[in-house]
N, C-alpha and C positions, 0 to 999 in steps of 0.2 A: 504496498500500500503508501503509496507515495505522501510526500511530510505533508503535503495541499490535502489530501484527503482525511490524515488524521487531525490534522490543526481542523478541519470541517468539522470533522464528530464531534472533538474536546468543545469547537465553538456552541455547535449544538446544544451536548449534554451543560452546558455554564450555562444555559439561552442567553447566550451574550448580546450583546447588542451589534455586531456588525456582521457581516461574512465572507469568505474566501472568495477569492476571483477565479470564477468557474474556470476559466480558461488556464488556468493552471492546474488543475488537480490531475491532471493526468499525464505532466512534461513536467520539465528538471525544477529546481528551484530556481527560483529567479533569482538574476545577480545586476542590481541598481547601483550607478554610483553615487556616492552622499557629496562629503566638500568640505560641509560647515566644521568648523574649528570651535567645538561646545566648550571650551573653556575657557572660550571669548566672547562670547555674548553678553553683552552687559546684566547684570541683573535685574530685574523689572524692582526689587526692594531701595534701590539706589536712587530712582528717577522722581523728582518730585511731581506730585500732582500739577497736570498744566490747569491754566488758566486760558480757558477757550473764549471768553470773553473778551477778550485779550489778544488772543489768536489769528481770532476770524473778525476782527472789527473790519476791516477791507471788504469791499465789494467784492461777488463771488460771480465769475462767467457761467455757472450753470443752475438757470432758474430754480428746478425742486430741490438745493443746498440751499440755495437765499430763502425759499419760502419754510425752509429748516429752521434756518438760525436763528430766522427774525419769532421765527412759533417758540422756539426757547430762549429766546433772551439774550441770545447772545450777539444778536446782528440791531439794531432798533429799526424803526421805518425807515427813519430821515435818514440814518448815516449807511443806508443802501440805497438810496434815488441813485449812484448811479451805474445801478448792475439793473435798473427795475426799469431795463426797455420792454419789457415784458411782463404782462400781469400773466401768462398762462402758458405752458407748453402742452401742443396733444391733447386739450382739453383739459390739464390738469392746472386747480387755480390752487391760492393756500388752503392749506390744512385738506386737501385731496389727493389723490395718487397715495395712500402708504404714510403719508407721512403728517403723524399727529401733529395738532397745535397742542403746544406746552409739556409738561408731563416731563415723566424719564425717558431715556433709548425706547423703540419699539421693539416689543419679542423678539424681532429678528430683522434681520437685516442680508440682504444679498445680493451682490453687484452685477451677477452674472447676468440677472433679469431686473433691474430695480425700475420704478415710476413706467414699464413695458419699454424699456430702449436696454439694452445689453450694453455691457463699460468692459467688458475684459475682454483682453487680447487670447488668442489661441493657446493652447496646449501647446507646449514645445518637450523635447526633450535631448536630456545632456548627453544620452548617447555612449555613454561608456567613462563621461569626462567627471572628475573630481570639482563638476562645476556649478553645486546650486546655488552656491554666494551670487553668480554671477546673474545664473536666471531667476531669483527671485526679486535682486535690485534690477536686472531690467522690467520684469511685468511689474513691480512696482511705480516704473516710470510710466510706460505705457497707460498703466490706469491710469491713471492722473492727466496724462492728453487728453486723450479719453473723455474724464468727468470734466477738467477742467475747459477744454479746448472743443470738446464734441464733436473732434475729430479720430480719425483713427489714425495710428500711429504704427511703426514697424519698426522695432530696433532690432538691431542685431546685434545678440549676446558675444557673437566674435570678435567684434569691435571693440568691446569692453574688456571680455578676458587677453585677448594678442596685446591687445593697448596697455596693458598691465605686464605684458610680458613672460604672463604665467602658464604654466606648463601643465599635460591634460590630467598629472596626479596633483597636483596642488590642491590644500585644501584655503580656504580662508571665511573673512566676514560679507554680509552685504554692505557695512559699512567701507571695507575698501572698497568696493567696485562704485559706491556710491558719491564719493569720497574723487574717485576717479570720473566718472562724469562730470562731475560741479567744476574738477579743472577743464576736463576735456572735450565734453558735451557725450552723446552717443549719436552715433550714424545708425542709418539706414544699412539692412542685407545686403543692397545694390552697393556699397559704398565697400563695405566687407563685412563676407558672408561668415556664420557659424564653420570654419573649416573640416566638419566633423560629418562623416559618411556612417551611413548603418553598424558600419567595423568596427567603428568606435577609435579609440586610441589603439588597438592594435598596436602588441610589441612596447608596451608600453612598461607593464612589468611591475608598477607602481614605485621603480628607478627615473619617473621622471623625464625616458628616452619616449621612442615612439615617434608615429609619420605625422602626427599633429605638433610634436613639438620642432618638428623641421620646417615647418610654415612658418614665413615671413609675416608679419604684419607692413600689410602696402594699402592700405587703404588709395581710394581714387583722388584726384588732388584737389574735388571740390569738396574734399568732404566737411570743410568749415560751413557747406551751407546748406546741409544735410544731416545735421546731427541736431537731436534736443538739446535745449540748455536747461537746468537742473540750477538749483539754490543749495542748502543744505539741509539737512534732512535734520527729524526732531523724533526723541525716545520718548514711547509712551508707557508708561510703567506700570499700574493700577488696571485689573481687567475693567474696572469704570470706565475710567479712562480711554481703553482698547475700544469698549461699545461705541462710547461716543464719538471719538473721532472715526469710526466705521459709519458711521448713523451721521456726522456731519460731513466729512471730508474726504474719505476712501477706505482703500485697502492698506494693511498693513503689511509687512515684511514680518516673519516669525523663524525660530531659532526652535529644533525639537531633537532630542536622542531618538534614533533610532532603534526597536529593537527587532531583532529577525521576524517575528512575526509582521511586521506592519509593510514587510515585502510582500507578503499574500493576499493583504486589505483590497474586497472588491466593493462592496457597498456597507451602510450602516454608521452606527457612530462607533469611531474605532479605541478601546478601553483596550491596552497592554493583556496581556496574557502570561499565566505564570509558566506554560509547559508550550512547547514546539514541536510535534510529531514525536514524542514522550521524553523530550530533550528539555531541560529548560533552556526559557528563552533570554535571550543574553546580546549584551550591547553591542549595535554595528556601525555606532558613528555619530557622529555629526548630522543635523542637515536643514536648509533652510529655503521656506519656501514663502509665498502669498496668503497672509490672509483676505477674504473677499467677504466676509460676512459672517456672522454668526445665529445662532436658534437657541432662545432661551426654555421654548418647549422641550428640545433635545437633547440641553444642555452640552450644547457641542458649538467648535469653530468651524466654518466652509473655507479650506483650504484648496487653493491654487498649486500642483505638482509641477514636476518638469521629467516624468518620467514618459511621458506618452500617453496618447487617448488608449491605449489597451491597458496601462495600469490603471484599478483603483475603478472610482465611478467617471470612466469619458477621461479618465485624469487627476480626476479631485478625489477628495477624502472631506470626510468630518472627524475631527476628533474632538475626543470627550474633553470639557474643562478640566483643566490641572494638568492632563496628562501629559506624559513622555516630557515635561517641563518645559512644556508648548506655554505655561504662562511663569515659570520660571525667569526667564530671562525676560528683557524691554523688547517688545515691539518695534519697529522701524516706518513714519511716515513721512511726507514731503507735501510740498503743497507751492505754488508758483511756479508752474513748470512753463517753457517757453519754447515751441512748437517752430521746427523749421521749414521754410518755405516747398522744401521736399512734399514733407507728411501736406500742407495742404492745399496743393497746387492744381485738385483738380475741385475746388469750393467753390473756384472764383472764376470768373471771367467778364468778359469788358474794361472798363476805365476804373474800376473798382478792387480791390484787391484788401484784405488783413493782411496787416503784416504784424510781427512781433515786437515790436515799440510799443514805449509804453510801460506804464506800471502796472498794467495786468497783461502787456503784451495781443492786445487786440485790437490798436489802432487803426482806423480805416482809413488809407492813400487812397485818394482818385484823382485822375487825369482827366481833364476836357480841355475844350478850343479854345483862345483865352483873343482877347483882340489884338490886329494884326497877324494874325495864323499862325501866332504861338499856340504855346499848350500851358497849363496853368497847372499848377502842383495841390492840390488842396487836402486836408487832413481832419481827422475826426479825435478828438482826444475822448479813446471811450476808456479813461479813468476817473474822467471829472463828470461831477457832477452837470446833469442839462445836455453833455455831449456835443460841445462847440467844435463846429465846424471851423477851421482857420486854412487861408490861403496862404502856401508858401511862395514861391516862386515860380515865373515865366521862362522858359526857354521854347528855341526855333521860332523860325519866322515862313512856317510852309505846308503845315496842316491843314489839310484840309476838310478834315472830321476827324472824331473823337478818338482815342490812341487805344487799343488794346496793351492792356497793362499787367506785368506780372513780377510774380519775382522770384528767385531763381539761385542757384546753388555756387554762382559765384559769388559766395561771401553774404549772401543773403542780398545780393544786387537788385534793386529794379531794374526792368528792362522795358521800355516800349516799343510798339511799331505801329507808325499811322500812316496813310495816304496822303502827300502830299498835292500840294495842288498845278503841279507839274505829272499827276499822273503813277510818279513813284513810289517805293513803301522806304518809309523813310526809319532807320534805331536808334533809337536814345538808350545811356544807359546811368542808374543815379547810384554810385558808390554810399556805400551802408557806412558807418552809420551818420554821418553828416553831409553827404553831396561832395562835390555838386554836381547837376547832369551834366552827360557828357557827351558828344554827338558819335553816334556810331555807324555812323554812312549809311546812303541809300543804297538801295537795291530789286532787286526785283524785278519783273515784266515792265516794256516799257510804257502800257496801256493800263495797267491796276484801274480799277475804277467801283472798289467796295471797303468796306469796314476789315480789314483785316483780321482771321483769327491765326491766334499767335500762343505757340505754346514750349514750351523745354521740353522735351521726349524722352524715352526710353533709352533711344541710340548713342551709345558711347557716352564718358563721365568727364568734364565733363558733359551734360546730354548736347545733344543736339536742339538749338531752337527749331523751330516746324511752323509753319504760314499756311494760309491758305486765300488766296484771294478772289474774285472774281475781277477777270476783264473786259474789254468793249465788246467785244466777240459772244458773252453771253456765256462763257465755260468759268469753270473754276481753273485754278493753276496752283499747284503746290511746290512751294521755295521750301529748301531749311540751309541752315550752318552748321559746317562742322569743323576743326578747327583748322579749317584750310581756306574758309569763308563760305559765302554764301553762291548755294546753288539752283537752279530752275528745274523745274521736275517737270512731271506729266502735267496737263490738263484731262478735264473729267466734270461731266455734265453738259447740262444743256438749257437755252432759256433761262438761264438763271437771271434773276433783277435783283437781288441782294445779297452779297456772301456780308459776315458779320461775326462777333467774338462767340463762336458756336464752336474751336475747334477744341475737343478734348482728346487726351491719350486714357482710356478707359483699361478698369481693370477688366475686359474680354479677352481672353488669350491669352498665351504663357508672356508673352510680350508686349501684351497690351495693343488691342486695335485703334486708330484713330478713331473718332469719328466729332461729324459736326452734322448741323439743320443750315440749308440757304433757304430765302426764298422766289417762287419759280414767277416767271412775268405773269401766269394768270392766278396768281397774290397767294396761292398754295406753298406750302414750305415743305420742303424733301430732306430725307434723312438718310445722309453719305455716311459709310463708315470701309475705313479699309481691314482687309486681312493682314497684317502685318507675321501671321506664323507661316503664311503660306503666299508667296511671291510679293505682296505689298501692293497687290492689287487693288483700286476702289473700287466700290459697287455700292451703284442705287437702290437706298430704299423706300420704306414706304413715304407716300405722300397723303398729307394731313392740313386740317384746318382748312384756311381759308380770308381773302378780305385783306391781306397783309400786304403792305409797302412799307417797310422799314428792312432792318437789320433784326434775327434774330439773337439772342445773345440765351447762351444754355451753360450749367454742369452737370458734374456727375456726383451725384449729394450721397450722403447719410441713409437716407431711408429706405428699406430695406435689406441693405451692408450688414450683413448679422457679424462679420468678423472684419477683422483689417485687408483681409485675403476677398474678401467677396465684390461683387458688383452692385453697386449704387445706383437709384432711381436716376433718369435722369429730368431735372427739372430747366422748363426753357423758358420764360419771357418775350413778348413782340409786343411792341404798336400796333394796332387795329382798330380803325374808327376812335381815335383818340383818347382811346383808353390800351387798356395789358390786357393782354390774352396771358393767362399761366397755365403750360402744358406741362408735361409731366410721363415717361416712360418706364412703364412696368420691366423690367430686370428679369419678371419671371414668365410673363407673355408674348413682350416688345410690342405692346399695343401702346399709340399713343391719347392719351385721352387730356381734356381741356378741364379743369378743376375750377376753372374760378376766369371773371373779368372784373379789374378793379382799375382806380383812378379816372383820368378827365382830364382832360384841357393838353394830350401826350401826345409828343410830336416821336418822340421815340425811346427806347431802354438804351441806357447807357453802361449801367454793369448790373450784373448777378452773382449774390454771395450768398454761401453759407457759413458764421463764420460761430462764433464763441460765443454768440447770446444763445442756447441750447440749439435748438435746431432751427432757428428762424431762417427764413429767405431774406436777402435785404435787395433791394433794389434801388437804384439809381434809376431815373426818368428826364428826357430834356425836353421842359414844355414848349405850348407854343410860343410863348411870352420870350423864348430863347434862357427860361430861368431854369436851376436846377431842385429837381423835386423828392426825395427819402420816402419810400413806404416798407412795411417792413410788415411778414407775417410769422402770428405764432398759432399756438392754438386753437384761438378763439377767433383765424384769420386776417385778412388784408387788413393794414392798421394805414391812415394817410400822415405821414411823419411832416417835416417841416421845410420850408422854400427857402433856398440860399443862392446865391452868387446866381453870375448870367454868363451865356457864354456866345461867346459870336458866330 
């Protein structure tokens, strides 16, 4: 009889609250690597009680947490004004959605699905490396990017581990990884991947050798612009403080002592057993994971592990309060993370983006045309009461239409492309953090006649710039820039009346397909996509809508994207008949649907953003009086914002 079968019988005899993983009943004992230095875990008893009212005094991007903090008295309504652009998200208003008004922490919190939204990235696998301390720290940062900025991040454990020059068999603590990320940020897998395959660190032999350790740390040259920045971490000591943190901030890194029976866990609430397979249970080492919630009814923590989805409950475990030293050591949290442009790149299009600038790392930056065919740079301080718009500088003298504006991996620089008065395309770029704007040169076809779609794509690192624009023959022309310079590519489509800022690098396909929508001379819109896995050929998709006579603006948003690897719905806004039509395309059936018509006196849509204000959509329009107006959508619908500035 296998050890797993014997353990199963023991658990049933003892009426234990957990069960063995059924896949292990007839296999050899599992071998999972650990890596946590349990002797170095900070004792919980040494940590002073947290002053949550002081800690959470500033505004939060997350509307659910904002309501929760106000209800608990940690934040006054007056102090929370900078974060109250929204009154509700997805139909959740103050006191609803499982967030009780006032009183103690709720009976349970689970960030895997809270308020109807997923907040935790996918389960990862150490693949035989003693690197749990890196995986736990990275999982914490990813969860806080999602919670604080409502965008899916994907951070490479390999970037952190190799950046630390750690070996495959080197143990550590989450503090080691978080300190390194604080000083160096943390990049995505495309910058430097976790270089461990399914074979693990074979050949390591516990001595620090093996193929993994021969891999050099060689991130891509644009690492500085594709890395999440984090502040200092906080140790959280008492169980009461840990539950309050989970309720009002987010997940926490934990450390445990692993006993042999833990390897066999399958479901239920884990409590250490005295024996495994007829032999005494024994300590295997220390381990670092991420606590994503708790359940007072079951008296347990809900924990994300890093042993793949085949272990435990699809990669998760419920650990009883006080078990295996989970409450002996302080848990670790962070707040105030700063996502990078690569993480946010699908969430904005047109003349506005959400940058990492400002106290809460969410300022809006906007480019429009100005006097003398110039471009005006506006910005909105999203950390200040009232969200004031300010005009920064004017630059260039040949803009025929509002530019398409992105933030790139080139040191988080801003980049823009616009149609010129001489029917060319003009590239400008802004050196972060304080400028100036620099002339990037004129390029493209000699007869451009539309608003360009402009992205930084997946090809090469730094990623190529990709542009699609209408030309005078009523076709679309694709241009791209690599390390050599700008190139003019294929033409496609016909009867195109308007191109616009609708080009995106989607999550479809292994390499990520290009997707765009143009307006035809019939007034209908047409969806086009390029299959980047099979020959990079453009295909014409569905035609939809009608009566449109202005450029469309499109993003790939968070709705329906269940993880950092999933495809989100396409969101599109376009002016028609003096109002704005909002369309969306489901990633499940591929059908375009019009959800709403809103606004008045609208000439064109300038930009569309899904930013850090919950999952709100933010739209800037050009009015018929040539002024700008802001509209935004939360769970209650579309709202009319302020009118500001004017463009020429």
